[in-house]
Every structure is written in structure tokens, then in C-alpha cells.
C-alpha positions in Angstrom: 236.3 77.7 126.8 237.9 74.7 125.2 235.7 72.2 127.2 235.2 68.9 125.5 231.6 67.7 125.0 230.3 70.8 126.7 226.8 70.7 125.2 226.4 67.0 126.0 227.3 67.7 129.6 224.7 70.5 129.8 222.0 68.2 128.3 222.9 65.5 130.7 221.6 67.8 133.5 218.7 69.3 131.5 216.6 70.3 134.6 219.4 72.4 136.1 220.1 73.8 132.6 216.5 75.0 132.2 216.5 76.5 135.7 219.7 78.4 135.1 218.5 79.7 131.7 216.8 83.1 131.4 213.1 83.2 131.3 212.8 84.0 127.6 214.9 81.0 126.6 213.0 78.7 128.9 209.6 79.8 127.6 210.8 79.5 124.0 212.0 76.0 124.6 208.7 74.9 126.1 206.7 76.5 123.4 208.9 74.9 120.8 208.5 71.5 122.5 204.7 71.7 122.6 204.5 72.8 119.0 206.8 70.0 117.8 204.9 67.4 119.8 201.6 68.6 118.3 203.0 68.6 114.8 204.7 65.2 115.2 201.5 63.5 116.4 199.4 65.4 113.8 201.7 63.8 111.2 201.2 60.4 112.9 197.5 60.8 112.9 197.5 61.9 109.3 199.6 58.9 108.2 197.4 56.6 110.2 194.2 57.9 108.6 195.8 57.8 105.2 197.0 54.2 105.7 193.6 53.2 107.1 191.9 54.7 104.0 189.9 57.5 105.6 190.9 59.9 102.8 190.0 57.5 99.9 187.0 59.0 98.0 185.1 55.7 97.9 185.4 55.1 101.6 184.8 58.8 102.4 181.4 58.8 100.6 180.4 55.3 101.6 177.7 55.0 104.3 178.8 51.5 105.2 182.5 52.4 105.8 183.6 53.1 109.4 186.4 55.7 109.5 189.3 55.5 111.9 188.9 59.1 113.2 185.7 60.9 112.6 185.6 64.6 111.7 189.1 64.8 110.3 189.3 65.5 106.6 192.8 67.2 106.1 196.2 67.8 107.7 194.8 70.9 109.4 192.1 68.8 110.9 194.8 66.3 112.1 196.7 69.2 113.8 193.5 70.3 115.6 192.8 66.7 116.7 196.4 66.3 118.0 196.0 69.5 120.1 192.7 68.4 121.5 194.0 64.9 122.4 197.2 66.2 124.0 195.6 69.0 125.9 192.4 67.0 126.8 190.2 69.7 125.3 187.7 67.3 123.6 185.2 69.5 121.6 183.4 66.3 120.5 183.4 66.8 116.8 186.6 64.8 116.3 186.8 61.4 117.9 188.6 58.0 117.6 186.4 55.1 116.6 186.6 51.8 118.5 187.2 49.8 115.4 190.7 51.4 114.9 192.9 49.7 117.5 196.1 51.4 116.4 194.6 54.8 116.9 193.7 54.0 120.5 197.3 53.1 121.2 198.6 56.4 119.6 196.0 58.3 121.6 197.3 56.8 124.9 200.9 57.5 124.0 200.2 61.1 123.1 198.2 61.7 126.2 201.0 60.3 128.4 203.6 62.5 126.6 201.4 65.5 127.0 201.1 65.0 130.7 204.9 64.6 131.0 205.6 67.8 129.1 203.1 69.8 131.2 204.5 68.3 134.5 208.0 69.1 133.5 207.1 72.6 132.5 205.3 73.2 135.8 208.2 71.9 137.8 210.7 74.1 136.0 208.6 77.2 136.3 207.9 76.6 140.0 211.6 75.9 140.7 212.6 79.1 138.9 210.0 81.1 140.8 210.9 79.7 144.2 214.6 79.9 143.9 216.3 81.3 147.0 218.4 83.4 144.7 215.6 85.9 144.3 215.6 86.5 148.1 218.9 88.2 147.7 217.2 90.9 145.6 216.1 92.6 148.8 219.5 92.4 150.4 221.5 95.6 149.7 225.2 96.2 149.9 227.0 99.5 150.2 228.4 100.8 146.9 231.8 101.4 148.5 233.9 99.9 151.2 235.8 102.2 153.6 239.0 102.0 155.6 239.0 103.8 158.9 240.0 103.4 162.6 237.8 101.7 165.1 239.0 101.2 168.7 242.5 102.2 167.7 242.8 99.5 165.0 242.7 100.0 161.2 239.7 98.2 159.8 238.1 97.6 156.4 234.3 98.0 156.5 231.3 97.5 154.3 227.6 97.6 155.0 224.7 95.2 154.4 221.0 95.6 155.0 217.8 93.6 154.6 214.6 95.4 153.4 212.2 92.6 154.2 210.4 92.1 157.5 211.0 88.3 157.3 214.5 87.7 158.6 217.4 85.5 157.4 218.2 83.0 160.1 221.7 81.8 160.9 223.3 84.5 158.7 227.0 84.5 158.6 229.5 86.4 156.4 232.8 85.6 154.7 235.3 87.8 152.9 237.9 86.8 150.3 240.7 88.7 148.5 241.4 87.5 145.0 244.6 88.6 143.3 247.8 87.4 141.6 250.4 85.6 143.7 253.9 84.4 142.9 255.2 81.5 145.0 258.7 81.1 146.3 259.4 78.7 143.4 258.3 81.2 140.8 254.9 79.7 140.1 252.3 82.3 139.1 248.9 81.9 140.6 246.7 84.4 138.6 243.6 84.0 140.9 244.8 83.3 144.4 242.1 83.4 147.1 243.0 84.8 150.5 240.5 84.2 153.3 240.1 87.4 155.3 239.1 87.2 159.0 235.8 88.9 159.7 235.6 87.7 163.3 234.9 83.9 162.9 237.4 83.2 165.7 235.4 85.4 168.0 231.9 84.5 166.6 231.2 88.0 165.3 230.8 86.7 161.8 227.4 85.5 162.8 225.0 88.3 161.9 221.7 89.2 163.6 220.4 90.9 160.4 217.3 92.8 161.6 218.8 96.2 160.9 221.7 97.3 158.7 225.1 96.1 159.9 228.7 97.1 159.2 230.9 94.2 158.4 234.5 94.8 159.5 237.8 93.2 158.9 240.7 94.1 161.2 243.8 94.8 159.2 246.4 93.0 161.3 249.6 91.1 160.6 247.6 88.2 159.0 245.6 90.5 156.6 246.7 90.9 153.0 246.1 94.6 153.4 248.6 94.9 156.3 251.4 96.5 154.2 249.2 98.7 152.0 249.1 102.4 152.4 246.6 104.8 150.8 248.8 105.3 147.8 249.5 101.6 147.5 245.8 100.8 147.5 245.2 102.8 144.4 247.9 100.9 142.5 246.9 97.4 143.5 245.0 95.0 141.3 242.6 92.7 143.3 238.9 92.1 144.0 237.4 91.9 147.4 234.5 89.4 147.5 232.0 89.4 150.3 229.5 86.5 150.8 226.5 86.3 153.1 224.7 83.0 153.7 221.7 82.2 155.7 218.3 80.4 155.9 215.2 82.1 154.6 212.7 82.3 157.5 209.6 81.8 155.4 210.8 78.8 153.2 213.6 77.2 155.1 215.9 77.3 152.0 219.5 78.4 152.1 220.3 81.6 150.2 223.5 83.3 149.4 224.2 87.0 148.6 227.4 88.2 147.1 229.1 91.5 146.2 232.6 92.6 145.4 234.7 95.7 145.6 237.6 96.8 143.4 240.4 99.0 144.8 238.7 102.0 143.1 235.6 101.3 145.2 237.5 101.3 148.6 237.8 104.8 150.1 240.5 105.6 152.6 239.7 107.7 155.7 235.9 107.6 155.5 233.2 106.2 157.8 229.5 105.2 157.1 226.8 107.6 158.0 224.4 106.8 160.8 221.1 105.3 159.7 219.3 104.5 162.9 217.6 107.2 165.0 215.4 107.0 168.0 212.0 108.7 167.9 211.1 110.0 171.3 207.4 110.7 170.4 206.6 107.0 169.8 209.6 105.2 171.3 210.6 103.5 168.1 213.8 103.3 166.1 213.7 104.5 162.5 216.0 103.4 159.7 216.7 105.9 156.9 217.8 103.8 153.9 218.3 107.0 151.9 221.6 107.4 153.8 222.6 103.8 153.4 225.4 104.5 150.9 226.6 107.8 152.4 230.0 108.2 154.0 231.8 111.1 155.7 235.6 111.8 156.0 237.5 111.3 159.2 241.0 112.3 160.3 243.2 109.4 159.6 246.9 108.8 158.7 247.7 107.6 155.2 250.4 105.0 156.2 249.8 101.3 156.2 248.6 99.3 159.2 252.1 97.9 159.7 253.6 101.3 159.9 250.9 102.4 162.3 251.6 99.5 164.6 255.3 100.2 164.5 254.5 103.8 165.5 252.4 102.6 168.4 255.1 100.2 169.5 257.7 103.0 169.3 255.5 105.3 171.4 255.1 102.5 174.0 258.8 102.0 174.0 259.4 105.7 174.7 256.8 105.7 177.4 258.3 102.7 179.1 261.8 104.2 178.9 260.5 107.5 180.4 258.7 105.6 183.1 261.9 103.6 183.9 264.0 106.8 184.0 261.5 108.5 186.3 261.4 105.5 188.5 265.2 105.3 188.7 265.5 109.0 189.6 262.8 108.6 192.2 264.6 105.7 193.7 267.9 107.6 193.8 266.2 110.6 195.5 264.6 108.3 198.0 267.9 106.7 198.7 269.5 110.1 199.2 266.8 111.1 201.6 267.1 107.8 203.5 270.9 108.3 203.8 270.4 111.9 205.0 267.9 110.8 207.5 270.2 108.0 208.8 273.0 110.5 209.2 270.8 112.9 211.1 269.5 110.1 213.4 273.1 109.0 214.1 274.2 112.5 215.1 271.2 112.9 217.3 271.9 109.6 219.0 275.5 110.6 219.7 274.6 113.9 221.2 272.0 112.4 223.4 274.4 110.0 225.0 277.0 112.7 225.5 274.6 114.9 227.3 273.3 112.1 229.6 276.7 110.6 230.5 278.6 112.3 233.4 282.3 113.1 232.8 284.4 110.4 234.3 287.8 111.0 236.0 290.7 108.8 236.1 291.4 106.8 239.4 294.7 108.6 240.0 293.0 111.9 240.0 290.3 110.8 242.4 293.0 109.4 244.8 294.9 112.7 244.9 291.8 114.6 245.6 290.9 112.4 248.5 294.4 112.7 249.9 294.4 116.4 249.9 291.1 116.5 251.7 292.4 114.3 254.5 295.4 116.5 255.1 
């Protein structure tokens, strides 16, 4: 919209333009190109023969006159001769004579242009057929994304699967949230892209895609969904874009598969159904793709991840306070028991010494007793 010289820019890269065009438009362009080239050279051949005098009645009926192109008597014959020359059909009834040097040059030019047109058409058709974009047709995404708890953390999940037996090597996934954003200065960004963490810091964004996998985004403080509850999610306006890139095992070309989810396509409090089952009779795992898009409800709170984390922190705070209170009371009771035991041990020690020690008399009393015994 409002791009200057847009058509000229597309024509400057005609090969990519033809590859990106739909098949019907590409085939129509090539058909039109061949028809125009045949008609253009048919007109050249007709003018050449007319200039050379092949259509003059005297020369046409003369046995001594050598025509420029034998077997051509009208414009329809010139068209047939042009097609035979460019497509190298060569029925043998229409032929260029060696006495007409200009006709030899025109034949060389038309043959070269015909080869270029055919080569260009083959290259475009082959490039359109072998595009890695078609490999993504066998990659399927879940119709809906879900928000549920996994290992105590609130996560956003979607599922991807590959139906082919040939794998995608070095597959990795990315996730973006596109929505409106207003900066601190009041600038409005209508399509702001927020990169969402799908585990690239831990390496879990690298996928071993030989069976259907669930891609998860942990809704933490860095997530744009951190403050959204279930009611807020319905009222939001954004688009969640998921991109999977990898190398096609059979061709070595890089392919990219994309999908997107609107807020109406994200369900709260659901989890994906299990697809993989183990067969005991043959010892193999079986994947049931008929259950690929199915989900089932789970018990989950409707508050945001931020509020959930605050509840967890509050519970931990209460537990720590209770543990500290219990520890303090235990310490006080232990201190009372120690003091009581110390008092009892002191009393026992005092009694023990009082029983073992003999009663001592004063020296004056002992002297009076000895004096009385002497008398």
C-alpha cells in the first residue's frame, strides 16, 4: 500500500516473483510467453518471406526461382514454421534454404530464445516443486493452546507433530506475542513483538521431533502473560505466533513452519490428551493422531500467575513464621528443663555433702568435755 515503483521492484526480481506466484498464474505467464514468441517470430518470418519475394506470383510459379523458406505459403504456414523451429520439431516439409542468409540468422536467434524460455520455465517449475515450504504441510499444530499448571508453575502450551517418517534435523522453536504497546513517552506501537521464552536459556527449545511434542512457555515475571487472569485473557487483543525451524533430512534445505493463536483460541485450565500408548503384545509405541487436538479440563485457579506467586510467597511466609514460633517455644521449654535439672542437681549435691560431713564442735566445747573426764 502506497509503495512507489512497486511493480518495477517486483519485475527486478522476476525469478522470485514467479516462484511466489500461484501455479495458475505462473503457468498462464509461461503459456502467454511461448505464444507471443511464436507469433512474434511468425510475423518476422512472414515479413522476411514477403520482402524476399516468396509470395510474388511470378516467383512462386517460376521453376528457376529459389524461395527463402520452402513449404510456407501463408501466415498460418509461417506460424507452423515458427513453432517447428523454436521447439525443434522439424517435420521436414518446411525448411530454410541456404541461399537466404538472413533467414539463417533469424533461425539461430529463435532457437536460442526458445532454449532460454524452456530452461527458465523448467527452473521455475522445479524450484516451485522443491520448495521447503511444502515440507511444512505434514507438520500439524494443535488447534488451541492451553494454560495449565506443570510442576507447580503456570505454563502456556501448544502441541506440534510431524506425520512423515523422515525427520527434521536441528529443529528449534520460537514464540512471539504481538500486540499494541504504549511507551513511557506516549508513543503508540501498534504491532510490538515480545519474545517469549520457550526454554532457550536451558536448551529445551531444541526439539527432537520424532513424536508429537508439547511446547511450553513458563509464565513468570518476564512473561507478557504474567498479570493476565482468565477473565483478562478474554478481553485482551493480541496474537501469539509460534515458529518452528529445522533442516529437512532428505534434502538438507531449511524449512520453517508457523502458526498463530488468538485469545479466543487459548483455553484456561485444560491439558492435552495423551497420544502415545505402549503396546505390550509387540513392544511398540503407538501414536493416535485422532486425539491430537483433544484437551481435557483440570482443576486450576483463575487468578493470574503473579497472584499465584504472591499466594505461594504468603504461604511460605506463614510456614516460616510458624516454624520460627515452634522453634522459639521449643527452645524456651528446653531452657526451662535445663534450669530445672540444674536446680535438682544443685540440691542433690548439697544434700550429699551434708550427709557425708560429720558435725564439727567448737574448740571450747571439746576442752570442757576433756576437763570433766579428767576430774
